[in-house]
C-alpha positions, 0 to 999 in steps of 0.5 A: 100105093100100098093098100094100107095107105089107100085105106088110111086115105079113104078113112080120112075122106070119110071123116075117120068113120069106119062104119061109113067107110064099110058101108060105102065100100059095100055099096060100091062093091055091089055096083061093081059086081053088077057090072058098073065100070070103075071110075078110076083107070084100073083093070077090073080083072087084076083087083078085087072089087073091094080094093077098087072101091077103096081106091075110088074113095081114097081118090075122091072119085065117088059122090058119097053124099047120100051115104055120109049124110046124117039122118 
């Protein structure tokens, strides 16, 4: 799937809130760079952490309730 479609799906899953999407991707990139394994079947060495995070969000593989909860 093209990155544009993945990003559009991830944005849709975040209720079209670009700010929340950027925060979610940022936090997931921190986790991946600290050694966390991707929750999707993908080679970490072939993709950037930000692309992996977007794919995970687009496929609803992450629990984002903490990030998306309105305070």
